[in-house]
C-alpha positions as CSV (number, residue, x, y, z in Angstrom):
1,M,-2.5,23.8,23.8
2,F,-2.5,21.9,20.5
3,N,-1.8,25.1,18.6
4,T,1.5,25.6,20.4
5,I,2.5,21.9,20.0
6,Q,1.7,21.8,16.2
7,N,3.1,25.1,15.1
8,P,6.9,24.3,15.2
9,P,6.8,21.1,13.2
10,L,4.4,22.6,10.7
11,K,6.6,25.7,10.3
12,N,9.7,23.6,9.9
13,S,8.1,21.3,7.3
14,I,6.9,24.3,5.3
15,A,10.2,26.0,5.5
16,Q,12.1,22.8,4.4
17,R,9.4,21.6,1.9
18,W,12.0,20.2,-0.5
19,L,13.4,18.0,2.2
20,M,9.8,16.8,2.8
21,V,9.3,16.1,-0.9
22,I,12.6,14.3,-1.2
23,G,11.8,12.2,1.9
24,S,8.4,11.2,0.6
25,L,9.9,10.2,-2.7
26,V,12.6,8.1,-1.0
27,I,9.9,6.3,1.1
28,T,7.7,5.8,-2.0
29,I,10.6,4.3,-4.1
30,W,11.7,2.2,-1.1
31,G,8.2,0.8,-0.8
32,L,8.0,0.0,-4.6
33,V,11.3,-1.8,-4.5
34,T,10.2,-3.8,-1.5
35,I,7.0,-4.8,-3.2
36,T,8.7,-5.9,-6.3
37,Q,11.1,-8.1,-4.4
38,M,8.4,-9.9,-2.3
39,P,8.1,-13.6,-3.0
40,E,5.0,-14.6,-5.0
41,Y,3.5,-16.7,-2.2
42,V,2.9,-13.7,0.0
43,F,-0.1,-12.7,-2.2
44,P,-3.1,-15.0,-2.0
45,P,-4.1,-16.7,-5.2
46,F,-7.1,-15.3,-7.0
47,A,-10.1,-17.6,-7.2
48,P,-13.7,-16.6,-7.8
49,P,-16.1,-17.5,-5.1
50,Q,-17.8,-20.8,-5.6
51,V,-21.2,-21.8,-4.1
52,D,-22.5,-25.3,-3.8
53,I,-26.3,-25.6,-3.6
54,Q,-27.9,-28.9,-2.6
55,T,-31.6,-29.4,-2.9
56,E,-33.9,-32.3,-2.5
57,A,-36.5,-33.2,-5.1
58,V,-38.4,-36.3,-4.0
59,G,-39.4,-38.5,-7.0
60,L,-37.2,-36.8,-9.6
61,A,-34.2,-38.3,-11.4
62,P,-30.7,-36.8,-10.8
63,E,-30.5,-35.3,-14.3
């Protein structure tokens, strides 16, 4: 069943491969243009992870 469903689109995409290449290039360029026009606040700021460790040492000074 899947063989008969998949054959016509695959045959058409192979026969019109230049149309597929041009379409994929257009989508790629459109995506790159969209990413470059995004506002900066869309991307989260980079900050390295920070860890706070609290221990108790009875009888010792804070230094």
